[in-house]
C-alpha positions in Angstrom: 70.8 -22.3 25.3 73.2 -19.8 26.8 75.0 -20.7 30.1 74.0 -17.4 31.6 70.4 -18.4 31.2 70.8 -21.8 32.8 72.9 -20.9 35.8 76.3 -22.5 36.2 77.6 -24.1 39.4 80.9 -25.6 38.2 82.9 -25.3 35.0 85.7 -27.4 33.7 89.0 -25.6 33.9 87.9 -23.7 37.0 88.7 -24.6 40.6 85.6 -23.3 42.2 82.0 -22.2 41.8 81.0 -20.0 39.0 78.2 -17.3 39.1 75.0 -17.8 37.2 71.2 -17.0 37.4 69.0 -19.8 38.6 67.0 -21.8 36.1 63.3 -22.2 36.3 63.8 -25.5 38.0 66.4 -24.0 40.4 66.2 -27.0 42.8 68.3 -30.1 42.2 66.4 -32.2 39.6 66.4 -35.8 39.5 65.2 -38.7 37.2 63.8 -41.8 38.9 63.8 -45.1 37.1 61.8 -48.0 38.5 63.3 -51.1 36.8 60.6 -53.2 38.4 57.9 -51.7 36.1 59.9 -51.2 32.9 58.6 -53.4 30.1 61.4 -52.7 27.7 59.2 -51.0 25.2 62.0 -48.7 24.1 59.7 -45.7 23.7 62.3 -43.6 25.7 64.9 -44.5 23.2 62.8 -43.2 20.3 61.8 -40.1 22.1 65.4 -39.2 22.9 66.5 -39.6 19.3 63.5 -37.6 17.9 64.0 -34.7 20.4 67.8 -34.4 19.9 67.5 -34.8 16.1 69.3 -38.1 15.6 68.2 -41.1 13.6 68.4 -44.8 14.3 71.6 -46.5 13.1 71.9 -49.9 11.5 72.0 -52.6 14.2 72.8 -56.4 14.1 70.6 -58.9 15.9 72.7 -60.7 18.5 70.2 -63.0 20.3 69.0 -60.1 22.5 66.1 -57.7 22.6 68.7 -54.9 23.2 68.8 -52.3 20.5 72.7 -51.7 20.6 75.5 -53.1 22.4 76.1 -49.8 24.1 75.3 -46.2 24.0 77.0 -44.0 21.2 77.8 -40.4 20.6 74.5 -40.1 18.8 72.6 -42.7 20.9 72.4 -41.4 24.5 69.7 -43.6 26.0 69.6 -47.4 25.8 67.5 -50.0 27.5 69.8 -52.9 28.6 68.4 -56.4 28.7 70.1 -58.9 31.0 69.2 -62.6 31.8 69.7 -63.2 35.5 69.4 -66.5 37.3 67.7 -66.2 40.6 68.5 -68.2 43.7 65.6 -70.6 43.0 67.2 -71.4 39.6 64.6 -69.6 37.5 65.6 -67.0 34.9 64.4 -63.4 35.0 65.1 -60.6 32.6 66.4 -57.5 34.2 66.0 -54.2 32.2 67.8 -51.0 32.9 67.7 -47.6 31.2 71.3 -46.7 30.6 72.3 -43.0 30.2 74.5 -40.3 31.9 73.9 -40.4 35.7 74.5 -36.6 36.2 76.7 -37.1 39.3 76.8 -34.6 42.0 80.6 -35.0 41.9 81.1 -35.6 38.2 84.3 -37.4 37.2 84.0 -36.2 33.6 84.1 -32.6 34.9 87.0 -33.3 37.2 89.1 -34.9 34.4 88.4 -32.3 31.7 91.3 -29.9 30.9 89.5 -27.7 28.5 88.1 -24.4 29.8 84.2 -24.6 29.7 83.9 -27.9 27.9 81.8 -29.4 30.7 79.6 -27.4 32.9 77.4 -28.3 35.9 74.3 -26.2 36.3 72.8 -25.1 39.5 70.0 -27.8 39.2 72.7 -30.5 39.1 72.6 -31.2 35.3 76.0 -32.0 33.8 76.3 -30.7 30.3 78.9 -30.8 27.5 79.7 -27.6 25.5 81.0 -29.2 22.3 82.3 -25.7 21.0 84.8 -25.8 23.8 85.6 -29.6 23.6 89.1 -30.5 22.4 88.3 -34.1 22.0 91.0 -35.4 24.3 88.8 -38.1 25.9 89.8 -37.4 29.4 86.3 -37.3 30.5 86.0 -41.0 29.6 88.8 -41.8 32.1 87.0 -39.8 34.8 83.6 -41.4 34.4 83.0 -44.5 36.4 79.9 -45.3 34.3 81.7 -45.2 30.9 79.2 -42.7 29.5 81.0 -40.0 27.3 81.3 -41.1 23.6 83.5 -39.8 20.9 82.3 -38.5 17.5 85.2 -39.5 15.0 83.9 -36.9 12.5 83.7 -33.8 14.6 86.3 -34.9 17.2 84.0 -34.0 20.0 82.4 -35.8 23.1 78.7 -36.3 23.5 76.3 -37.7 26.2 72.8 -37.4 27.6 72.0 -33.8 28.6 69.0 -34.7 30.7 67.1 -32.6 28.1 68.5 -29.4 29.6 66.8 -27.4 27.0 63.4 -28.7 28.1 64.1 -28.6 31.8 65.2 -25.0 31.6 61.7 -24.2 30.3 60.0 -26.1 33.2 59.3 -29.3 31.1 60.2 -32.8 31.7 62.8 -34.7 29.6 61.5 -36.2 26.5 61.9 -39.8 27.8 59.8 -39.2 30.8 56.9 -38.0 28.5 57.1 -41.1 26.4 57.1 -43.9 29.1 53.8 -45.8 29.0 54.1 -47.6 32.3 55.0 -44.8 34.6 58.4 -46.4 35.5 60.1 -43.0 34.8 59.5 -40.0 37.0 61.1 -36.5 37.2 61.1 -33.8 39.8 63.3 -32.6 42.7 65.9 -35.0 44.2 64.2 -35.0 47.6 60.8 -35.9 46.1 62.2 -38.6 43.8 64.3 -40.1 46.7 61.2 -40.3 48.8 59.2 -41.9 46.0 61.9 -44.4 45.3 62.2 -45.4 48.9 58.4 -45.9 49.2 58.4 -48.1 46.2 61.3 -50.1 47.5 59.6 -50.6 50.8 56.5 -51.8 48.9 58.6 -54.4 47.0 60.1 -55.6 50.3 56.8 -55.8 52.2 54.4 -56.9 49.6 56.2 -58.7 46.8 59.0 -60.7 48.5 62.0 -58.7 47.2 63.8 -58.6 50.5 66.9 -56.9 48.9 64.9 -54.2 47.0 66.4 -50.7 47.4 67.3 -47.3 45.8 70.5 -47.0 43.9 72.0 -43.5 44.6 75.8 -44.1 44.9 77.5 -42.0 47.6 81.0 -42.4 45.9 80.1 -39.8 43.4 78.1 -37.6 45.8 74.7 -39.1 44.7 73.3 -39.0 41.2 70.8 -37.0 39.3 69.5 -40.4 38.0 68.5 -43.0 40.6 67.1 -46.5 40.3 64.7 -48.7 42.2 66.2 -52.3 41.9 64.9 -55.7 42.9 68.3 -56.4 44.5 70.2 -53.3 45.3 73.1 -55.5 46.7 73.9 -56.7 43.2 73.5 -53.7 40.8 76.1 -55.4 38.5 73.4 -57.8 37.3 71.6 -54.8 35.8 73.8 -54.4 32.7 77.1 -53.8 34.7 75.9 -51.0 37.0 78.9 -50.4 39.3 78.3 -51.2 42.9 80.5 -48.4 44.4 81.4 -46.0 41.6 84.1 -43.5 42.3 86.2 -41.0 40.4 89.6 -42.9 39.7 92.3 -42.0 42.1 94.8 -41.0 39.2 92.2 -38.4 37.9 91.9 -36.8 41.2 95.7 -37.0 41.7 96.5 -35.5 38.2 94.0 -32.6 38.8 95.0 -32.1 42.4 98.4 -32.8 43.9 100.2 -33.5 40.6 99.1 -30.2 39.1 100.5 -28.2 42.2 103.6 -30.3 42.2 104.1 -29.5 38.5 103.5 -25.8 39.1 106.0 -25.8 42.0 108.6 -27.5 39.8 108.1 -25.0 37.0 108.3 -22.1 39.6 111.6 -23.7 41.0 113.1 -23.9 37.5 112.3 -20.2 36.8 113.6 -19.2 40.2 116.8 -21.3 39.6 117.5 -19.6 36.3 117.0 -16.2 37.7 119.3 -16.7 40.7 121.9 -18.2 38.3 121.7 -15.0 36.1 122.0 -12.7 39.1 124.9 -14.6 40.6 126.9 -15.3 37.4 125.5 -13.0 34.9 124.8 -13.9 31.2 127.0 -16.6 29.6 129.7 -15.1 27.5 131.2 -16.6 24.3 134.8 -15.6 23.5 135.6 -14.1 20.1 137.6 -17.2 18.9 134.6 -19.5 19.5 132.2 -17.1 17.8 134.4 -16.9 14.8 134.6 -20.8 14.5 130.8 -21.1 14.9 131.0 -22.1 18.5 133.7 -24.6 18.1 137.0 -24.2 20.2 
């Protein structure tokens, strides 16, 4: 799928917006995951693998229903199973669909030094362009959700694309189509946020989950993947979902002030050499030193 077809809002290696035609879904798209209705069937895992042309890898049973310990370069979508002790002492199984969050302010894009390796389309989807990737792994340091994964064979980085090839044709992501309980929804960010807030209110008013709410962290400008949680005050219980994710300070400093300081230092060095040349002229080596190979 060409970048011109999809419409690009931001490109790694560029400071500002880039031109591009709108996609068919030219509004900001969003995936809603209602963790309260997920049954852990893993149909979304299978659909993701099948659509993207990957196969299941060997796994080792570790006293958990979870398929793999974490996502991988060829396994972009994982249902995390987490036993959680409630205030009354009972144990509940919290399940969360783990994948790229498609942040409005993506740390991976901010950290990437390779021109065009990471792009953000006008509909908010953050995509990796492996042909431009240099395999440096800086995107990992910039992502507060620990999403990008490295392929040791190709030396490239991979992650969930939110099925940008399907979305650009007006279709839903493959995982959405496979969900049998309706815990996955897809549409505009405004619509999904309204639907999520309605569900959270229902949980608070009718089912006794007083802390139910919507996970859409402001620290990364909001996300293209949002959750309805039983307890939005403790997202860490859902497989380590960060409470207040932000792009690391060093990443912003490196791509901001440090970059300008480095440029100024380089300019100062060039200016100093030029002024020295104009003031004193080229360095001369006398004939005796030249005959002795530079030795006096």
